[in-house]
N, CA, C, O and CB atoms as a CASP TS submission, in Angstrom:
PFRMAT TS
TARGET T0000
AUTHOR 0000-0000-0000
METHOD Language model
MODEL 1
PARENT N/A
ATOM      1  N   MET     1      93.971  74.986  91.038  1.00  0.00           N
ATOM      2  CA  MET     1      95.229  75.364  90.438  1.00  0.00           C
ATOM      3  C   MET     1      96.021  74.097  90.164  1.00  0.00           C
ATOM      4  O   MET     1      96.057  73.194  91.000  1.00  0.00           O
ATOM      5  CB  MET     1      96.018  76.340  91.349  1.00  0.00           C
ATOM      6  N   SER     2      96.648  74.023  89.017  1.00  0.00           N
ATOM      7  CA  SER     2      97.423  72.859  88.626  1.00  0.00           C
ATOM      8  C   SER     2      98.688  72.736  89.457  1.00  0.00           C
ATOM      9  O   SER     2      99.325  73.735  89.789  1.00  0.00           O
ATOM     10  CB  SER     2      97.770  72.928  87.152  1.00  0.00           C
ATOM     11  N   GLU     3      99.043  71.513  89.786  1.00  0.00           N
ATOM     12  CA  GLU     3     100.279  71.250  90.516  1.00  0.00           C
ATOM     13  C   GLU     3     101.459  71.133  89.560  1.00  0.00           C
ATOM     14  O   GLU     3     102.607  71.080  90.000  1.00  0.00           O
ATOM     15  CB  GLU     3     100.147  69.973  91.351  1.00  0.00           C
ATOM     16  N   GLU     4     101.190  71.092  88.260  1.00  0.00           N
ATOM     17  CA  GLU     4     102.255  70.932  87.272  1.00  0.00           C
ATOM     18  C   GLU     4     103.065  72.208  87.160  1.00  0.00           C
ATOM     19  O   GLU     4     102.496  73.300  87.144  1.00  0.00           O
ATOM     20  CB  GLU     4     101.676  70.549  85.906  1.00  0.00           C
ATOM     21  N   PRO     5     104.392  72.091  87.080  1.00  0.00           N
ATOM     22  CA  PRO     5     105.228  73.288  86.931  1.00  0.00           C
ATOM     23  C   PRO     5     105.035  73.923  85.563  1.00  0.00           C
ATOM     24  O   PRO     5     104.675  73.258  84.592  1.00  0.00           O
ATOM     25  CB  PRO     5     106.706  72.942  87.141  1.00  0.00           C
ATOM     26  N   LEU     6     105.281  75.215  85.512  1.00  0.00           N
ATOM     27  CA  LEU     6     105.232  75.900  84.228  1.00  0.00           C
ATOM     28  C   LEU     6     106.402  75.440  83.374  1.00  0.00           C
ATOM     29  O   LEU     6     107.463  75.117  83.907  1.00  0.00           O
ATOM     30  CB  LEU     6     105.255  77.437  84.414  1.00  0.00           C
ATOM     31  N   PRO     7     106.227  75.406  82.057  1.00  0.00           N
ATOM     32  CA  PRO     7     107.324  74.990  81.185  1.00  0.00           C
ATOM     33  C   PRO     7     108.469  75.990  81.235  1.00  0.00           C
ATOM     34  O   PRO     7     108.257  77.189  81.414  1.00  0.00           O
ATOM     35  CB  PRO     7     106.832  74.828  79.747  1.00  0.00           C
ATOM     36  N   TYR     8     109.676  75.485  81.077  1.00  0.00           N
ATOM     37  CA  TYR     8     110.836  76.364  81.027  1.00  0.00           C
ATOM     38  C   TYR     8     111.623  76.019  79.793  1.00  0.00           C
ATOM     39  O   TYR     8     111.902  74.837  79.591  1.00  0.00           O
ATOM     40  CB  TYR     8     111.712  76.239  82.303  1.00  0.00           C
ATOM     41  N   PRO     9     112.002  76.950  78.955  1.00  0.00           N
ATOM     42  CA  PRO     9     111.664  78.359  79.114  1.00  0.00           C
ATOM     43  C   PRO     9     110.183  78.597  78.869  1.00  0.00           C
ATOM     44  O   PRO     9     109.493  77.766  78.278  1.00  0.00           O
ATOM     45  CB  PRO     9     112.496  79.215  78.168  1.00  0.00           C
ATOM     46  N   ALA    10     109.708  79.748  79.333  1.00  0.00           N
ATOM     47  CA  ALA    10     108.293  80.098  79.183  1.00  0.00           C
ATOM     48  C   ALA    10     107.927  80.171  77.708  1.00  0.00           C
ATOM     49  O   ALA    10     108.763  80.525  76.877  1.00  0.00           O
ATOM     50  CB  ALA    10     107.981  81.443  79.882  1.00  0.00           C
ATOM     51  N   PRO    11     106.685  79.838  77.379  1.00  0.00           N
ATOM     52  CA  PRO    11     106.249  79.932  75.987  1.00  0.00           C
ATOM     53  C   PRO    11     106.391  81.349  75.453  1.00  0.00           C
ATOM     54  O   PRO    11     106.328  82.315  76.213  1.00  0.00           O
ATOM     55  CB  PRO    11     104.805  79.469  75.853  1.00  0.00           C
ATOM     56  N   SER    12     106.578  81.469  74.174  1.00  0.00           N
ATOM     57  CA  SER    12     106.713  82.773  73.526  1.00  0.00           C
ATOM     58  C   SER    12     105.524  83.655  73.862  1.00  0.00           C
ATOM     59  O   SER    12     104.377  83.214  73.787  1.00  0.00           O
ATOM     60  CB  SER    12     106.844  82.615  72.003  1.00  0.00           C
ATOM     61  N   GLY    13     105.795  84.905  74.235  1.00  0.00           N
ATOM     62  CA  GLY    13     104.728  85.847  74.544  1.00  0.00           C
ATOM     63  C   GLY    13     104.205  85.749  75.964  1.00  0.00           C
ATOM     64  O   GLY    13     103.307  86.507  76.330  1.00  0.00           O
ATOM     65  N   ALA    14     104.735  84.837  76.787  1.00  0.00           N
ATOM     66  CA  ALA    14     104.225  84.654  78.141  1.00  0.00           C
ATOM     67  C   ALA    14     104.992  85.445  79.184  1.00  0.00           C
ATOM     68  O   ALA    14     104.615  85.442  80.356  1.00  0.00           O
ATOM     69  CB  ALA    14     104.256  83.207  78.498  1.00  0.00           C
ATOM     70  N   SER    15     106.047  86.113  78.791  1.00  0.00           N
ATOM     71  CA  SER    15     106.831  86.842  79.780  1.00  0.00           C
ATOM     72  C   SER    15     106.540  88.330  79.718  1.00  0.00           C
ATOM     73  O   SER    15     106.126  88.851  78.683  1.00  0.00           O
ATOM     74  CB  SER    15     108.317  86.591  79.572  1.00  0.00           C
ATOM     75  N   CYS    16     106.760  89.008  80.833  1.00  0.00           N
ATOM     76  CA  CYS    16     106.573  90.454  80.876  1.00  0.00           C
ATOM     77  C   CYS    16     107.773  91.134  80.244  1.00  0.00           C
ATOM     78  O   CYS    16     108.868  90.572  80.211  1.00  0.00           O
ATOM     79  CB  CYS    16     106.368  90.948  82.327  1.00  0.00           C
ATOM     80  N   ASP    17     107.567  92.342  79.742  1.00  0.00           N
ATOM     81  CA  ASP    17     108.679  93.079  79.147  1.00  0.00           C
ATOM     82  C   ASP    17     109.397  93.936  80.177  1.00  0.00           C
ATOM     83  O   ASP    17     110.274  94.724  79.822  1.00  0.00           O
ATOM     84  CB  ASP    17     108.181  93.951  78.004  1.00  0.00           C
ATOM     85  N   GLY    18     109.036  93.794  81.449  1.00  0.00           N
ATOM     86  CA  GLY    18     109.684  94.553  82.503  1.00  0.00           C
ATOM     87  C   GLY    18     108.974  95.851  82.841  1.00  0.00           C
ATOM     88  O   GLY    18     109.272  96.455  83.871  1.00  0.00           O
ATOM     89  N   GLN    19     108.059  96.294  82.018  1.00  0.00           N
ATOM     90  CA  GLN    19     107.355  97.549  82.250  1.00  0.00           C
ATOM     91  C   GLN    19     105.850  97.371  82.392  1.00  0.00           C
ATOM     92  O   GLN    19     105.199  98.196  83.034  1.00  0.00           O
ATOM     93  CB  GLN    19     107.641  98.503  81.131  1.00  0.00           C
ATOM     94  N   HIS    20     105.281  96.326  81.818  1.00  0.00           N
ATOM     95  CA  HIS    20     103.835  96.167  81.775  1.00  0.00           C
ATOM     96  C   HIS    20     103.421  94.750  82.144  1.00  0.00           C
ATOM     97  O   HIS    20     104.188  93.802  81.979  1.00  0.00           O
ATOM     98  CB  HIS    20     103.307  96.523  80.395  1.00  0.00           C
ATOM     99  N   CYS    21     102.194  94.619  82.647  1.00  0.00           N
ATOM    100  CA  CYS    21     101.619  93.325  82.979  1.00  0.00           C
ATOM    101  C   CYS    21     101.330  92.548  81.702  1.00  0.00           C
ATOM    102  O   CYS    21     100.751  93.091  80.761  1.00  0.00           O
ATOM    103  CB  CYS    21     100.334  93.493  83.816  1.00  0.00           C
ATOM    104  N   VAL    22     101.728  91.293  81.665  1.00  0.00           N
ATOM    105  CA  VAL    22     101.505  90.466  80.485  1.00  0.00           C
ATOM    106  C   VAL    22     100.011  90.197  80.279  1.00  0.00           C
ATOM    107  O   VAL    22      99.582  89.957  79.150  1.00  0.00           O
ATOM    108  CB  VAL    22     102.272  89.141  80.611  1.00  0.00           C
ATOM    109  N   THR    23      99.223  90.233  81.341  1.00  0.00           N
ATOM    110  CA  THR    23      97.801  89.937  81.235  1.00  0.00           C
ATOM    111  C   THR    23      96.985  91.116  80.719  1.00  0.00           C
ATOM    112  O   THR    23      96.159  90.948  79.822  1.00  0.00           O
ATOM    113  CB  THR    23      97.271  89.508  82.572  1.00  0.00           C
ATOM    114  N   CYS    24      97.205  92.309  81.272  1.00  0.00           N
ATOM    115  CA  CYS    24      96.339  93.441  80.923  1.00  0.00           C
ATOM    116  C   CYS    24      97.072  94.627  80.319  1.00  0.00           C
ATOM    117  O   CYS    24      96.442  95.636  80.001  1.00  0.00           O
ATOM    118  CB  CYS    24      95.607  93.897  82.135  1.00  0.00           C
ATOM    119  N   SER    25      98.377  94.534  80.153  1.00  0.00           N
ATOM    120  CA  SER    25      99.204  95.607  79.583  1.00  0.00           C
ATOM    121  C   SER    25      99.234  96.866  80.437  1.00  0.00           C
ATOM    122  O   SER    25      99.620  97.931  79.955  1.00  0.00           O
ATOM    123  CB  SER    25      98.705  95.956  78.209  1.00  0.00           C
ATOM    124  N   ASP    26      98.832  96.758  81.694  1.00  0.00           N
ATOM    125  CA  ASP    26      98.842  97.896  82.601  1.00  0.00           C
ATOM    126  C   ASP    26     100.186  97.964  83.320  1.00  0.00           C
ATOM    127  O   ASP    26     100.893  96.961  83.416  1.00  0.00           O
ATOM    128  CB  ASP    26      97.679  97.800  83.618  1.00  0.00           C
ATOM    129  N   GLU    27     100.534  99.134  83.819  1.00  0.00           N
ATOM    130  CA  GLU    27     101.775  99.323  84.563  1.00  0.00           C
ATOM    131  C   GLU    27     101.517  99.292  86.061  1.00  0.00           C
ATOM    132  O   GLU    27     100.433  99.651  86.521  1.00  0.00           O
ATOM    133  CB  GLU    27     102.442 100.643  84.170  1.00  0.00           C
ATOM    134  N   ALA    28     102.514  98.862  86.815  1.00  0.00           N
ATOM    135  CA  ALA    28     102.471  99.011  88.266  1.00  0.00           C
ATOM    136  C   ALA    28     102.978 100.417  88.586  1.00  0.00           C
ATOM    137  O   ALA    28     103.848 100.941  87.890  1.00  0.00           O
ATOM    138  CB  ALA    28     103.334  97.899  88.997  1.00  0.00           C
ATOM    139  N   VAL    29     102.431 101.024  89.640  1.00  0.00           N
ATOM    140  CA  VAL    29     102.738 102.411  89.979  1.00  0.00           C
ATOM    141  C   VAL    29     103.239 102.479  91.419  1.00  0.00           C
ATOM    142  O   VAL    29     102.713 101.797  92.299  1.00  0.00           O
ATOM    143  CB  VAL    29     101.491 103.321  89.787  1.00  0.00           C
ATOM    144  N   ARG    30     104.265 103.309  91.655  1.00  0.00           N
ATOM    145  CA  ARG    30     104.775 103.546  93.009  1.00  0.00           C
ATOM    146  C   ARG    30     103.917 104.599  93.684  1.00  0.00           C
ATOM    147  O   ARG    30     103.670 105.663  93.117  1.00  0.00           O
ATOM    148  CB  ARG    30     106.268 103.989  92.982  1.00  0.00           C
ATOM    149  N   VAL    31     103.456 104.301  94.909  1.00  0.00           N
ATOM    150  CA  VAL    31     102.649 105.236  95.693  1.00  0.00           C
ATOM    151  C   VAL    31     103.131 105.202  97.142  1.00  0.00           C
ATOM    152  O   VAL    31     103.841 104.283  97.550  1.00  0.00           O
ATOM    153  CB  VAL    31     101.125 104.885  95.601  1.00  0.00           C
ATOM    154  N   THR    32     102.736 106.215  97.911  1.00  0.00           N
ATOM    155  CA  THR    32     103.109 106.295  99.325  1.00  0.00           C
ATOM    156  C   THR    32     101.876 106.090 100.195  1.00  0.00           C
ATOM    157  O   THR    32     100.842 106.721  99.972  1.00  0.00           O
ATOM    158  CB  THR    32     103.779 107.654  99.644  1.00  0.00           C
ATOM    159  N   VAL    33     101.984 105.212 101.184  1.00  0.00           N
ATOM    160  CA  VAL    33     100.872 104.916 102.087  1.00  0.00           C
ATOM    161  C   VAL    33     100.677 106.088 103.045  1.00  0.00           C
ATOM    162  O   VAL    33     101.601 106.482 103.756  1.00  0.00           O
ATOM    163  CB  VAL    33     101.128 103.596 102.876  1.00  0.00           C
ATOM    164  N   LEU    34      99.459 106.642 103.056  1.00  0.00           N
ATOM    165  CA  LEU    34      99.109 107.748 103.950  1.00  0.00           C
ATOM    166  C   LEU    34      98.409 107.269 105.212  1.00  0.00           C
ATOM    167  O   LEU    34      98.708 107.743 106.309  1.00  0.00           O
ATOM    168  CB  LEU    34      98.227 108.742 103.226  1.00  0.00           C
ATOM    169  N   ARG    35      97.464 106.317 105.059  1.00  0.00           N
ATOM    170  CA  ARG    35      96.658 105.809 106.170  1.00  0.00           C
ATOM    171  C   ARG    35      96.340 104.345 105.936  1.00  0.00           C
ATOM    172  O   ARG    35      96.007 103.943 104.821  1.00  0.00           O
ATOM    173  CB  ARG    35      95.354 106.629 106.335  1.00  0.00           C
ATOM    174  N   LEU    36      96.443 103.545 106.994  1.00  0.00           N
ATOM    175  CA  LEU    36      95.976 102.167 106.937  1.00  0.00           C
ATOM    176  C   LEU    36      94.542 102.132 107.442  1.00  0.00           C
ATOM    177  O   LEU    36      94.221 102.757 108.453  1.00  0.00           O
ATOM    178  CB  LEU    36      96.894 101.217 107.773  1.00  0.00           C
ATOM    179  N   LEU    37      93.684 101.406 106.745  1.00  0.00           N
ATOM    180  CA  LEU    37      92.266 101.325 107.066  1.00  0.00           C
ATOM    181  C   LEU    37      91.895  99.881 107.404  1.00  0.00           C
ATOM    182  O   LEU    37      92.729  98.980 107.313  1.00  0.00           O
ATOM    183  CB  LEU    37      91.407 101.851 105.890  1.00  0.00           C
ATOM    184  N   ALA    38      90.657  99.674 107.787  1.00  0.00           N
ATOM    185  CA  ALA    38      90.174  98.329 108.099  1.00  0.00           C
ATOM    186  C   ALA    38      90.145  97.457 106.848  1.00  0.00           C
ATOM    187  O   ALA    38      90.148  97.960 105.724  1.00  0.00           O
ATOM    188  CB  ALA    38      88.777  98.394 108.731  1.00  0.00           C
ATOM    189  N   ASP    39      90.118  96.172 107.057  1.00  0.00           N
ATOM    190  CA  ASP    39      89.966  95.184 105.985  1.00  0.00           C
ATOM    191  C   ASP    39      91.080  95.214 104.950  1.00  0.00           C
ATOM    192  O   ASP    39      90.835  94.930 103.778  1.00  0.00           O
ATOM    193  CB  ASP    39      88.664  95.394 105.296  1.00  0.00           C
ATOM    194  N   GLY    40      92.303  95.553 105.360  1.00  0.00           N
ATOM    195  CA  GLY    40      93.438  95.498 104.445  1.00  0.00           C
ATOM    196  C   GLY    40      93.462  96.584 103.391  1.00  0.00           C
ATOM    197  O   GLY    40      94.079  96.413 102.340  1.00  0.00           O
ATOM    198  N   MET    41      92.807  97.687 103.652  1.00  0.00           N
ATOM    199  CA  MET    41      92.781  98.798 102.705  1.00  0.00           C
ATOM    200  C   MET    41      93.680  99.924 103.205  1.00  0.00           C
ATOM    201  O   MET    41      94.040  99.975 104.381  1.00  0.00           O
ATOM    202  CB  MET    41      91.334  99.308 102.495  1.00  0.00           C
ATOM    203  N   ALA    42      94.036 100.830 102.287  1.00  0.00           N
ATOM    204  CA  ALA    42      94.863 101.980 102.657  1.00  0.00           C
ATOM    205  C   ALA    42      94.572 103.137 101.724  1.00  0.00           C
ATOM    206  O   ALA    42      94.214 102.942 100.562  1.00  0.00           O
ATOM    207  CB  ALA    42      96.365 101.621 102.620  1.00  0.00           C
ATOM    208  N   ASP    43      94.729 104.347 102.246  1.00  0.00           N
ATOM    209  CA  ASP    43      94.725 105.539 101.407  1.00  0.00           C
ATOM    210  C   ASP    43      96.175 105.814 101.051  1.00  0.00           C
ATOM    211  O   ASP    43      97.055 105.765 101.911  1.00  0.00           O
ATOM    212  CB  ASP    43      94.051 106.778 102.131  1.00  0.00           C
ATOM    213  N   VAL    44      96.421 106.105  99.774  1.00  0.00           N
ATOM    214  CA  VAL    44      97.781 106.338  99.299  1.00  0.00           C
ATOM    215  C   VAL    44      97.850 107.624  98.495  1.00  0.00           C
ATOM    216  O   VAL    44      96.850 108.083  97.941  1.00  0.00           O
ATOM    217  CB  VAL    44      98.269 105.156  98.454  1.00  0.00           C
ATOM    218  N   GLU    45      99.040 108.195  98.439  1.00  0.00           N
ATOM    219  CA  GLU    45      99.278 109.393  97.644  1.00  0.00           C
ATOM    220  C   GLU    45      99.811 108.971  96.282  1.00  0.00           C
ATOM    221  O   GLU    45     100.796 108.239  96.182  1.00  0.00           O
ATOM    222  CB  GLU    45     100.273 110.360  98.360  1.00  0.00           C
ATOM    223  N   THR    46      99.133 109.451  95.224  1.00  0.00           N
ATOM    224  CA  THR    46      99.564 109.195  93.855  1.00  0.00           C
ATOM    225  C   THR    46      99.866 110.527  93.190  1.00  0.00           C
ATOM    226  O   THR    46      99.690 111.582  93.799  1.00  0.00           O
ATOM    227  CB  THR    46      98.483 108.402  93.056  1.00  0.00           C
ATOM    228  N   GLU    47     100.316 110.484  91.956  1.00  0.00           N
ATOM    229  CA  GLU    47     100.556 111.723  91.210  1.00  0.00           C
ATOM    230  C   GLU    47      99.269 112.506  90.995  1.00  0.00           C
ATOM    231  O   GLU    47      99.307 113.722  90.808  1.00  0.00           O
ATOM    232  CB  GLU    47     101.203 111.415  89.864  1.00  0.00           C
ATOM    233  N   LEU    48      98.127 111.818  91.021  1.00  0.00           N
ATOM    234  CA  LEU    48      96.840 112.462  90.757  1.00  0.00           C
ATOM    235  C   LEU    48      96.058 112.806  92.020  1.00  0.00           C
ATOM    236  O   LEU    48      94.963 113.361  91.930  1.00  0.00           O
ATOM    237  CB  LEU    48      96.004 111.576  89.889  1.00  0.00           C
ATOM    238  N   GLY    49      96.599 112.486  93.198  1.00  0.00           N
ATOM    239  CA  GLY    49      95.899 112.759  94.446  1.00  0.00           C
ATOM    240  C   GLY    49      95.825 111.517  95.308  1.00  0.00           C
ATOM    241  O   GLY    49      96.642 110.606  95.175  1.00  0.00           O
ATOM    242  N   THR    50      94.835 111.485  96.197  1.00  0.00           N
ATOM    243  CA  THR    50      94.675 110.364  97.118  1.00  0.00           C
ATOM    244  C   THR    50      93.765 109.307  96.503  1.00  0.00           C
ATOM    245  O   THR    50      92.728 109.623  95.921  1.00  0.00           O
ATOM    246  CB  THR    50      94.106 110.845  98.468  1.00  0.00           C
ATOM    247  N   GLU    51      94.175 108.040  96.642  1.00  0.00           N
ATOM    248  CA  GLU    51      93.366 106.914  96.171  1.00  0.00           C
ATOM    249  C   GLU    51      93.313 105.852  97.254  1.00  0.00           C
ATOM    250  O   GLU    51      94.175 105.810  98.133  1.00  0.00           O
ATOM    251  CB  GLU    51      93.937 106.324  94.851  1.00  0.00           C
ATOM    252  N   ARG    52      92.309 105.000  97.193  1.00  0.00           N
ATOM    253  CA  ARG    52      92.175 103.888  98.133  1.00  0.00           C
ATOM    254  C   ARG    52      92.556 102.602  97.405  1.00  0.00           C
ATOM    255  O   ARG    52      92.073 102.329  96.306  1.00  0.00           O
ATOM    256  CB  ARG    52      90.716 103.799  98.714  1.00  0.00           C
ATOM    257  N   ILE    53      93.434 101.815  98.037  1.00  0.00           N
ATOM    258  CA  ILE    53      93.898 100.560  97.445  1.00  0.00           C
ATOM    259  C   ILE    53      93.855  99.454  98.494  1.00  0.00           C
ATOM    260  O   ILE    53      93.644  99.718  99.678  1.00  0.00           O
ATOM    261  CB  ILE    53      95.332 100.714  96.872  1.00  0.00           C
ATOM    262  N   SER    54      94.055  98.231  98.057  1.00  0.00           N
ATOM    263  CA  SER    54      94.204  97.102  98.966  1.00  0.00           C
ATOM    264  C   SER    54      95.685  96.886  99.264  1.00  0.00           C
ATOM    265  O   SER    54      96.520  96.898  98.360  1.00  0.00           O
ATOM    266  CB  SER    54      93.570  95.818  98.365  1.00  0.00           C
ATOM    267  N   VAL    55      95.999  96.689 100.540  1.00  0.00           N
ATOM    268  CA  VAL    55      97.363  96.336 100.951  1.00  0.00           C
ATOM    269  C   VAL    55      97.351  94.968 101.644  1.00  0.00           C
ATOM    270  O   VAL    55      98.243  94.656 102.433  1.00  0.00           O
ATOM    271  CB  VAL    55      97.959  97.428 101.898  1.00  0.00           C
ATOM    272  N   ALA    56      96.346  94.171 101.344  1.00  0.00           N
ATOM    273  CA  ALA    56      96.174  92.879 102.005  1.00  0.00           C
ATOM    274  C   ALA    56      97.305  91.898 101.702  1.00  0.00           C
ATOM    275  O   ALA    56      97.542  90.978 102.486  1.00  0.00           O
ATOM    276  CB  ALA    56      94.858  92.269 101.595  1.00  0.00           C
ATOM    277  N   LEU    57      98.002  92.072 100.590  1.00  0.00           N
ATOM    278  CA  LEU    57      99.039  91.116 100.193  1.00  0.00           C
ATOM    279  C   LEU    57     100.443  91.488 100.642  1.00  0.00           C
ATOM    280  O   LEU    57     101.367  90.685 100.508  1.00  0.00           O
ATOM    281  CB  LEU    57      99.034  90.970  98.718  1.00  0.00           C
ATOM    282  N   VAL    58     100.619  92.699 101.176  1.00  0.00           N
ATOM    283  CA  VAL    58     101.964  93.149 101.560  1.00  0.00           C
ATOM    284  C   VAL    58     101.953  93.711 102.980  1.00  0.00           C
ATOM    285  O   VAL    58     100.923  94.205 103.438  1.00  0.00           O
ATOM    286  CB  VAL    58     102.487  94.217 100.566  1.00  0.00           C
ATOM    287  N   PRO    59     103.083  93.641 103.680  1.00  0.00           N
ATOM    288  CA  PRO    59     103.170  94.206 105.025  1.00  0.00           C
ATOM    289  C   PRO    59     103.462  95.706 104.965  1.00  0.00           C
ATOM    290  O   PRO    59     104.586  96.129 105.234  1.00  0.00           O
ATOM    291  CB  PRO    59     104.258  93.484 105.841  1.00  0.00           C
ATOM    292  N   ALA    60     102.469  96.500 104.619  1.00  0.00           N
ATOM    293  CA  ALA    60     102.657  97.942 104.441  1.00  0.00           C
ATOM    294  C   ALA    60     102.436  98.697 105.742  1.00  0.00           C
ATOM    295  O   ALA    60     101.644  98.289 106.592  1.00  0.00           O
ATOM    296  CB  ALA    60     101.711  98.472 103.367  1.00  0.00           C
ATOM    297  N   ALA    61     103.153  99.805 105.878  1.00  0.00           N
ATOM    298  CA  ALA    61     102.999 100.704 107.020  1.00  0.00           C
ATOM    299  C   ALA    61     102.893 102.131 106.493  1.00  0.00           C
ATOM    300  O   ALA    61     103.289 102.412 105.361  1.00  0.00           O
ATOM    301  CB  ALA    61     104.194 100.561 108.026  1.00  0.00           C
ATOM    302  N   VAL    62     102.362 103.022 107.309  1.00  0.00           N
ATOM    303  CA  VAL    62     102.270 104.431 106.923  1.00  0.00           C
ATOM    304  C   VAL    62     103.671 104.931 106.576  1.00  0.00           C
ATOM    305  O   VAL    62     104.627 104.699 107.316  1.00  0.00           O
ATOM    306  CB  VAL    62     101.634 105.295 108.069  1.00  0.00           C
ATOM    307  N   GLY    63     103.777 105.621 105.439  1.00  0.00           N
ATOM    308  CA  GLY    63     105.055 106.145 104.975  1.00  0.00           C
ATOM    309  C   GLY    63     105.770 105.238 103.991  1.00  0.00           C
ATOM    310  O   GLY    63     106.682 105.683 103.294  1.00  0.00           O
ATOM    311  N   ASP    64     105.369 103.967 103.919  1.00  0.00           N
ATOM    312  CA  ASP    64     105.996 103.037 102.976  1.00  0.00           C
ATOM    313  C   ASP    64     105.650 103.396 101.539  1.00  0.00           C
ATOM    314  O   ASP    64     104.585 103.945 101.256  1.00  0.00           O
ATOM    315  CB  ASP    64     105.564 101.599 103.275  1.00  0.00           C
ATOM    316  N   THR    65     106.563 103.077 100.647  1.00  0.00           N
ATOM    317  CA  THR    65     106.288 103.144  99.215  1.00  0.00           C
ATOM    318  C   THR    65     105.941 101.735  98.773  1.00  0.00           C
ATOM    319  O   THR    65     106.683 100.788  99.039  1.00  0.00           O
ATOM    320  CB  THR    65     107.512 103.726  98.401  1.00  0.00           C
ATOM    321  N   VAL    66     104.806 101.602  98.095  1.00  0.00           N
ATOM    322  CA  VAL    66     104.382 100.296  97.599  1.00  0.00           C
ATOM    323  C   VAL    66     104.165 100.374  96.098  1.00  0.00           C
ATOM    324  O   VAL    66     103.893 101.439  95.544  1.00  0.00           O
ATOM    325  CB  VAL    66     103.094  99.820  98.312  1.00  0.00           C
ATOM    326  N   LEU    67     104.291  99.232  95.461  1.00  0.00           N
ATOM    327  CA  LEU    67     104.043  99.101  94.037  1.00  0.00           C
ATOM    328  C   LEU    67     102.622  98.596  93.879  1.00  0.00           C
ATOM    329  O   LEU    67     102.274  97.552  94.431  1.00  0.00           O
ATOM    330  CB  LEU    67     105.078  98.144  93.349  1.00  0.00           C
ATOM    331  N   VAL    68     101.784  99.328  93.124  1.00  0.00           N
ATOM    332  CA  VAL    68     100.363  99.014  93.004  1.00  0.00           C
ATOM    333  C   VAL    68     100.025  98.657  91.567  1.00  0.00           C
ATOM    334  O   VAL    68     100.433  99.334  90.623  1.00  0.00           O
ATOM    335  CB  VAL    68      99.501 100.195  93.478  1.00  0.00           C
ATOM    336  N   HIS    69      99.266  97.573  91.427  1.00  0.00           N
ATOM    337  CA  HIS    69      98.761  97.160  90.115  1.00  0.00           C
ATOM    338  C   HIS    69      97.293  96.810  90.273  1.00  0.00           C
ATOM    339  O   HIS    69      96.935  95.994  91.123  1.00  0.00           O
ATOM    340  CB  HIS    69      99.573  95.946  89.534  1.00  0.00           C
ATOM    341  N   ALA    70      96.450  97.414  89.469  1.00  0.00           N
ATOM    342  CA  ALA    70      95.012  97.137  89.469  1.00  0.00           C
ATOM    343  C   ALA    70      94.390  97.309  90.856  1.00  0.00           C
ATOM    344  O   ALA    70      93.524  96.533  91.259  1.00  0.00           O
ATOM    345  CB  ALA    70      94.754  95.725  88.963  1.00  0.00           C
ATOM    346  N   GLY    71      94.845  98.340  91.585  1.00  0.00           N
ATOM    347  CA  GLY    71      94.264  98.639  92.889  1.00  0.00           C
ATOM    348  C   GLY    71      94.761  97.771  94.026  1.00  0.00           C
ATOM    349  O   GLY    71      94.233  97.848  95.135  1.00  0.00           O
ATOM    350  N   GLU    72      95.766  96.948  93.776  1.00  0.00           N
ATOM    351  CA  GLU    72      96.317  96.038  94.781  1.00  0.00           C
ATOM    352  C   GLU    72      97.807  96.293  94.951  1.00  0.00           C
ATOM    353  O   GLU    72      98.553  96.275  93.972  1.00  0.00           O
ATOM    354  CB  GLU    72      96.064  94.566  94.388  1.00  0.00           C
ATOM    355  N   ALA    73      98.250  96.532  96.192  1.00  0.00           N
ATOM    356  CA  ALA    73      99.688  96.645  96.449  1.00  0.00           C
ATOM    357  C   ALA    73     100.295  95.262  96.258  1.00  0.00           C
ATOM    358  O   ALA    73      99.839  94.289  96.857  1.00  0.00           O
ATOM    359  CB  ALA    73      99.981  97.207  97.896  1.00  0.00           C
ATOM    360  N   ILE    74     101.329  95.180  95.417  1.00  0.00           N
ATOM    361  CA  ILE    74     101.929  93.881  95.118  1.00  0.00           C
ATOM    362  C   ILE    74     103.337  93.739  95.684  1.00  0.00           C
ATOM    363  O   ILE    74     103.901  92.645  95.675  1.00  0.00           O
ATOM    364  CB  ILE    74     101.963  93.662  93.626  1.00  0.00           C
ATOM    365  N   ALA    75     103.913  94.844  96.182  1.00  0.00           N
ATOM    366  CA  ALA    75     105.255  94.786  96.767  1.00  0.00           C
ATOM    367  C   ALA    75     105.534  96.075  97.512  1.00  0.00           C
ATOM    368  O   ALA    75     105.004  97.132  97.169  1.00  0.00           O
ATOM    369  CB  ALA    75     106.331  94.543  95.680  1.00  0.00           C
ATOM    370  N   THR    76     106.373  95.980  98.537  1.00  0.00           N
ATOM    371  CA  THR    76     106.898  97.191  99.154  1.00  0.00           C
ATOM    372  C   THR    76     108.214  97.501  98.461  1.00  0.00           C
ATOM    373  O   THR    76     108.926  96.597  98.024  1.00  0.00           O
ATOM    374  CB  THR    76     107.085  97.025 100.713  1.00  0.00           C
ATOM    375  N   VAL    77     108.533  98.788  98.363  1.00  0.00           N
ATOM    376  CA  VAL    77     109.719  99.225  97.633  1.00  0.00           C
ATOM    377  C   VAL    77     110.728  99.775  98.623  1.00  0.00           C
ATOM    378  O   VAL    77     110.422 100.684  99.394  1.00  0.00           O
ATOM    379  CB  VAL    77     109.361 100.289  96.560  1.00  0.00           C
ATOM    380  N   GLU    78     111.923  99.225  98.599  1.00  0.00           N
ATOM    381  CA  GLU    78     113.018  99.741  99.421  1.00  0.00           C
ATOM    382  C   GLU    78     113.584 100.962  98.724  1.00  0.00           C
ATOM    383  O   GLU    78     113.888 100.912  97.532  1.00  0.00           O
ATOM    384  CB  GLU    78     114.128  98.659  99.656  1.00  0.00           C
ATOM    385  N   GLU    79     113.730 102.062  99.457  1.00  0.00           N
ATOM    386  CA  GLU    79     114.241 103.282  98.826  1.00  0.00           C
ATOM    387  C   GLU    79     115.669 103.525  99.195  1.00  0.00           C
ATOM    388  O   GLU    79     116.262 104.509  98.753  1.00  0.00           O
ATOM    389  CB  GLU    79     113.408 104.478  99.211  1.00  0.00           C
TER
END
């Protein structure tokens, strides 16, 4: 990874629009943690049912709401 700082302001087209990922155009989704599993995984409740995601990057607990992108919890959400 380069030690050089990113240019400011960011180059045109490099910023997110607030709703979608700039890399893949996917949205992050709010889900509720149902069970914590081994190896940083968790079962979560989504609008479509139960899914398994990684919570390795966030300090998630059962009952927490987390923001998930591409199967990875990227933030806990304060309600």
